[in-house]
Structures are given as structure tokens and as C-alpha cells.
LUMTORKOL-798003 format. One record per atom (N, C-alpha, C): residue number from 1; residue in three letters; atom name; x, y, z. Coordinates in Angstrom, 3 decimals, always signed. Example, Ala and Ser with C-alpha at 12.3 -4.5 7.8 and 13.67 -1.06 7.14 Angstrom:
// LUMTORKOL-798003
rec k:1	r:ALA	a:N	X:+13.190	Y:-5.690	Z:+7.800
rec k:1	r:ALA	a:CA	X:+12.300	Y:-4.500	Z:+7.800
rec k:1	r:ALA	a:C	X:+13.200	Y:-3.300	Z:+7.800
rec k:2	r:SER	a:N	X:+12.850	Y:-2.250	Z:+7.080
rec k:2	r:SER	a:CA	X:+13.670	Y:-1.060	Z:+7.140
rec k:2	r:SER	a:C	X:+12.900	Y:+0.030	Z:+7.870
// end
This chain:
// LUMTORKOL-798003
rec k:1	r:MET	a:N	X:-14.563	Y:-390.852	Z:-28.692
rec k:1	r:MET	a:CA	X:-15.883	Y:-391.050	Z:-28.127
rec k:1	r:MET	a:C	X:-15.863	Y:-392.293	Z:-27.241
rec k:2	r:LYS	a:N	X:-16.513	Y:-392.202	Z:-26.078
rec k:2	r:LYS	a:CA	X:-16.513	Y:-393.286	Z:-25.114
rec k:2	r:LYS	a:C	X:-17.555	Y:-394.341	Z:-25.498
rec k:3	r:LYS	a:N	X:-17.197	Y:-395.604	Z:-25.302
rec k:3	r:LYS	a:CA	X:-18.132	Y:-396.693	Z:-25.594
rec k:3	r:LYS	a:C	X:-19.197	Y:-396.782	Z:-24.511
rec k:4	r:ILE	a:N	X:-20.365	Y:-397.252	Z:-24.897
rec k:4	r:ILE	a:CA	X:-21.448	Y:-397.471	Z:-23.947
rec k:4	r:ILE	a:C	X:-21.235	Y:-398.840	Z:-23.307
rec k:5	r:SER	a:N	X:-21.146	Y:-398.848	Z:-21.996
rec k:5	r:SER	a:CA	X:-20.879	Y:-400.103	Z:-21.290
rec k:5	r:SER	a:C	X:-22.184	Y:-400.743	Z:-20.823
rec k:6	r:GLY	a:N	X:-22.074	Y:-401.959	Z:-20.366
rec k:6	r:GLY	a:CA	X:-23.232	Y:-402.667	Z:-19.824
rec k:6	r:GLY	a:C	X:-23.798	Y:-401.962	Z:-18.608
rec k:7	r:ARG	a:N	X:-22.912	Y:-401.355	Z:-17.832
rec k:7	r:ARG	a:CA	X:-23.341	Y:-400.604	Z:-16.651
rec k:7	r:ARG	a:C	X:-24.232	Y:-399.435	Z:-17.055
rec k:8	r:ASP	a:N	X:-23.874	Y:-398.741	Z:-18.132
rec k:8	r:ASP	a:CA	X:-24.677	Y:-397.619	Z:-18.618
rec k:8	r:ASP	a:C	X:-26.074	Y:-398.082	Z:-19.033
rec k:9	r:ILE	a:N	X:-26.134	Y:-399.202	Z:-19.702
rec k:9	r:ILE	a:CA	X:-27.423	Y:-399.738	Z:-20.151
rec k:9	r:ILE	a:C	X:-28.275	Y:-400.157	Z:-18.956
rec k:10	r:LYS	a:N	X:-27.655	Y:-400.797	Z:-17.965
rec k:10	r:LYS	a:CA	X:-28.388	Y:-401.208	Z:-16.760
rec k:10	r:LYS	a:C	X:-28.982	Y:-400.003	Z:-16.041
rec k:11	r:PHE	a:N	X:-28.201	Y:-398.933	Z:-15.902
rec k:11	r:PHE	a:CA	X:-28.710	Y:-397.746	Z:-15.222
rec k:11	r:PHE	a:C	X:-29.803	Y:-397.065	Z:-16.035
rec k:12	r:ALA	a:N	X:-29.703	Y:-397.068	Z:-17.345
rec k:12	r:ALA	a:CA	X:-30.750	Y:-396.485	Z:-18.187
rec k:12	r:ALA	a:C	X:-32.044	Y:-397.280	Z:-18.042
rec k:13	r:LEU	a:N	X:-31.956	Y:-398.596	Z:-18.084
rec k:13	r:LEU	a:CA	X:-33.147	Y:-399.433	Z:-17.912
rec k:13	r:LEU	a:C	X:-33.744	Y:-399.271	Z:-16.512
rec k:14	r:ALA	a:N	X:-32.886	Y:-399.178	Z:-15.502
rec k:14	r:ALA	a:CA	X:-33.374	Y:-398.968	Z:-14.141
rec k:14	r:ALA	a:C	X:-34.081	Y:-397.618	Z:-14.028
rec k:15	r:GLY	a:N	X:-33.582	Y:-396.626	Z:-14.714
rec k:15	r:GLY	a:CA	X:-34.211	Y:-395.302	Z:-14.715
rec k:15	r:GLY	a:C	X:-35.579	Y:-395.335	Z:-15.372
rec k:16	r:PHE	a:N	X:-35.684	Y:-396.017	Z:-16.510
rec k:16	r:PHE	a:CA	X:-36.980	Y:-396.135	Z:-17.188
rec k:16	r:PHE	a:C	X:-37.979	Y:-396.888	Z:-16.317
rec k:17	r:LEU	a:N	X:-37.529	Y:-397.958	Z:-15.683
rec k:17	r:LEU	a:CA	X:-38.395	Y:-398.747	Z:-14.816
rec k:17	r:LEU	a:C	X:-38.859	Y:-397.924	Z:-13.608
rec k:18	r:CYS	a:N	X:-37.951	Y:-397.171	Z:-13.017
rec k:18	r:CYS	a:CA	X:-38.287	Y:-396.318	Z:-11.877
rec k:18	r:CYS	a:C	X:-39.290	Y:-395.245	Z:-12.293
rec k:19	r:TYR	a:N	X:-39.081	Y:-394.622	Z:-13.441
rec k:19	r:TYR	a:CA	X:-40.013	Y:-393.606	Z:-13.936
rec k:19	r:TYR	a:C	X:-41.395	Y:-394.210	Z:-14.164
rec k:20	r:PHE	a:N	X:-41.449	Y:-395.376	Z:-14.780
rec k:20	r:PHE	a:CA	X:-42.727	Y:-396.040	Z:-15.048
rec k:20	r:PHE	a:C	X:-43.445	Y:-396.368	Z:-13.739
rec k:21	r:ALA	a:N	X:-42.718	Y:-396.923	Z:-12.782
rec k:21	r:ALA	a:CA	X:-43.320	Y:-397.300	Z:-11.493
rec k:21	r:ALA	a:C	X:-43.848	Y:-396.070	Z:-10.764
rec k:22	r:LEU	a:N	X:-43.076	Y:-395.001	Z:-10.723
rec k:22	r:LEU	a:CA	X:-43.540	Y:-393.783	Z:-10.055
rec k:22	r:LEU	a:C	X:-44.747	Y:-393.188	Z:-10.766
rec k:23	r:ASN	a:N	X:-44.744	Y:-393.219	Z:-12.088
rec k:23	r:ASN	a:CA	X:-45.856	Y:-392.690	Z:-12.861
rec k:23	r:ASN	a:C	X:-47.135	Y:-393.473	Z:-12.564
rec k:24	r:VAL	a:N	X:-47.045	Y:-394.778	Z:-12.499
rec k:24	r:VAL	a:CA	X:-48.218	Y:-395.606	Z:-12.209
rec k:24	r:VAL	a:C	X:-48.712	Y:-395.362	Z:-10.783
rec k:25	r:VAL	a:N	X:-47.808	Y:-395.323	Z:-9.827
rec k:25	r:VAL	a:CA	X:-48.203	Y:-395.166	Z:-8.425
rec k:25	r:VAL	a:C	X:-48.776	Y:-393.775	Z:-8.149
rec k:26	r:LEU	a:N	X:-48.128	Y:-392.746	Z:-8.637
rec k:26	r:LEU	a:CA	X:-48.556	Y:-391.384	Z:-8.326
rec k:26	r:LEU	a:C	X:-49.808	Y:-390.959	Z:-9.081
rec k:27	r:ASP	a:N	X:-50.102	Y:-391.613	Z:-10.203
rec k:27	r:ASP	a:CA	X:-51.260	Y:-391.250	Z:-11.017
rec k:27	r:ASP	a:C	X:-52.165	Y:-392.469	Z:-11.203
rec k:28	r:PHE	a:N	X:-52.327	Y:-393.249	Z:-10.125
rec k:28	r:PHE	a:CA	X:-53.028	Y:-394.528	Z:-10.218
rec k:28	r:PHE	a:C	X:-54.484	Y:-394.370	Z:-10.619
rec k:29	r:LYS	a:N	X:-55.171	Y:-393.389	Z:-10.076
rec k:29	r:LYS	a:CA	X:-56.599	Y:-393.223	Z:-10.344
rec k:29	r:LYS	a:C	X:-56.848	Y:-392.997	Z:-11.844
rec k:30	r:GLU	a:N	X:-56.076	Y:-392.108	Z:-12.456
rec k:30	r:GLU	a:CA	X:-56.247	Y:-391.834	Z:-13.891
rec k:30	r:GLU	a:C	X:-55.843	Y:-393.039	Z:-14.736
rec k:31	r:ASN	a:N	X:-54.777	Y:-393.725	Z:-14.344
rec k:31	r:ASN	a:CA	X:-54.349	Y:-394.914	Z:-15.084
rec k:31	r:ASN	a:C	X:-55.393	Y:-396.017	Z:-15.014
rec k:32	r:LYS	a:N	X:-55.996	Y:-396.194	Z:-13.850
rec k:32	r:LYS	a:CA	X:-57.024	Y:-397.216	Z:-13.676
rec k:32	r:LYS	a:C	X:-58.243	Y:-396.893	Z:-14.538
rec k:33	r:THR	a:N	X:-58.660	Y:-395.628	Z:-14.540
rec k:33	r:THR	a:CA	X:-59.808	Y:-395.209	Z:-15.346
rec k:33	r:THR	a:C	X:-59.544	Y:-395.444	Z:-16.835
rec k:34	r:ALA	a:N	X:-58.368	Y:-395.078	Z:-17.293
rec k:34	r:ALA	a:CA	X:-58.017	Y:-395.259	Z:-18.704
rec k:34	r:ALA	a:C	X:-57.965	Y:-396.743	Z:-19.063
rec k:35	r:PHE	a:N	X:-57.432	Y:-397.570	Z:-18.168
rec k:35	r:PHE	a:CA	X:-57.360	Y:-399.009	Z:-18.430
rec k:35	r:PHE	a:C	X:-58.748	Y:-399.615	Z:-18.543
rec k:36	r:VAL	a:N	X:-59.636	Y:-399.253	Z:-17.616
rec k:36	r:VAL	a:CA	X:-60.991	Y:-399.805	Z:-17.626
rec k:36	r:VAL	a:C	X:-61.743	Y:-399.357	Z:-18.890
rec k:37	r:GLU	a:N	X:-61.598	Y:-398.100	Z:-19.276
rec k:37	r:GLU	a:CA	X:-62.240	Y:-397.599	Z:-20.504
rec k:37	r:GLU	a:C	X:-61.720	Y:-398.350	Z:-21.724
rec k:38	r:GLY	a:N	X:-60.419	Y:-398.510	Z:-21.824
rec k:38	r:GLY	a:CA	X:-59.831	Y:-399.212	Z:-22.960
rec k:38	r:GLY	a:C	X:-60.225	Y:-400.666	Z:-23.010
rec k:39	r:TYR	a:N	X:-60.250	Y:-401.309	Z:-21.861
rec k:39	r:TYR	a:CA	X:-60.640	Y:-402.713	Z:-21.797
rec k:39	r:TYR	a:C	X:-62.089	Y:-402.895	Z:-22.221
rec k:40	r:SER	a:N	X:-62.963	Y:-402.042	Z:-21.713
rec k:40	r:SER	a:CA	X:-64.386	Y:-402.133	Z:-22.063
rec k:40	r:SER	a:C	X:-64.604	Y:-401.869	Z:-23.545
rec k:41	r:SER	a:N	X:-63.908	Y:-400.881	Z:-24.068
rec k:41	r:SER	a:CA	X:-64.035	Y:-400.554	Z:-25.488
rec k:41	r:SER	a:C	X:-63.550	Y:-401.709	Z:-26.356
rec k:42	r:GLY	a:N	X:-62.434	Y:-402.293	Z:-26.001
rec k:42	r:GLY	a:CA	X:-61.902	Y:-403.420	Z:-26.764
rec k:42	r:GLY	a:C	X:-62.792	Y:-404.640	Z:-26.664
rec k:43	r:LYS	a:N	X:-63.337	Y:-404.885	Z:-25.495
rec k:43	r:LYS	a:CA	X:-64.230	Y:-406.021	Z:-25.298
rec k:43	r:LYS	a:C	X:-65.502	Y:-405.848	Z:-26.122
rec k:44	r:ASP	a:N	X:-66.076	Y:-404.634	Z:-26.111
rec k:44	r:ASP	a:CA	X:-67.276	Y:-404.359	Z:-26.911
rec k:44	r:ASP	a:C	X:-66.996	Y:-404.539	Z:-28.393
rec k:45	r:TYR	a:N	X:-65.840	Y:-404.045	Z:-28.852
rec k:45	r:TYR	a:CA	X:-65.478	Y:-404.171	Z:-30.264
rec k:45	r:TYR	a:C	X:-65.336	Y:-405.642	Z:-30.643
rec k:46	r:PHE	a:N	X:-64.676	Y:-406.416	Z:-29.793
rec k:46	r:PHE	a:CA	X:-64.458	Y:-407.836	Z:-30.088
rec k:46	r:PHE	a:C	X:-65.792	Y:-408.581	Z:-30.127
rec k:47	r:MET	a:N	X:-66.686	Y:-408.281	Z:-29.193
rec k:47	r:MET	a:CA	X:-67.985	Y:-408.976	Z:-29.143
rec k:47	r:MET	a:C	X:-68.859	Y:-408.610	Z:-30.344
rec k:48	r:ASP	a:N	X:-68.743	Y:-407.366	Z:-30.830
rec k:48	r:ASP	a:CA	X:-69.542	Y:-406.944	Z:-31.986
rec k:48	r:ASP	a:C	X:-69.042	Y:-407.570	Z:-33.278
rec k:49	r:HIS	a:N	X:-67.740	Y:-407.851	Z:-33.383
rec k:49	r:HIS	a:CA	X:-67.141	Y:-408.343	Z:-34.616
rec k:49	r:HIS	a:C	X:-66.787	Y:-409.828	Z:-34.556
rec k:50	r:LYS	a:N	X:-67.268	Y:-410.503	Z:-33.555
rec k:50	r:LYS	a:CA	X:-66.980	Y:-411.928	Z:-33.408
rec k:50	r:LYS	a:C	X:-67.826	Y:-412.721	Z:-34.402
rec k:51	r:LYS	a:N	X:-67.240	Y:-413.712	Z:-34.994
rec k:51	r:LYS	a:CA	X:-67.960	Y:-414.516	Z:-36.005
rec k:51	r:LYS	a:C	X:-68.867	Y:-415.512	Z:-35.357
// end
């Protein structure tokens, strides 16, 4: 069995980063909507439970 080299790990990480970047760019409108909803929900929860 062949060992996994540093080059293999670098290319795998570059692939994950490229996939993430393309996913964010190509689906920006839905990602933005989900982020704003989550942020508002978390902010409301924090303000309701603040001491």
C-alpha cells in the first residue's frame, strides 16, 4: 500500500477549499439568506436568555 504524501494532503485541502469557494459563489443568495436567518435567530435567543 502506498503512503500518503504531503503533496496528496495539499491537493485534497486545495480541492475542499475550491469546492467551498465555488459553492459559496454560485449559491450566494441562498447562503446569504440562511446566514441572516441564523444570525437573527441566535441574536434573539441570546437577548431573551441574557441575565
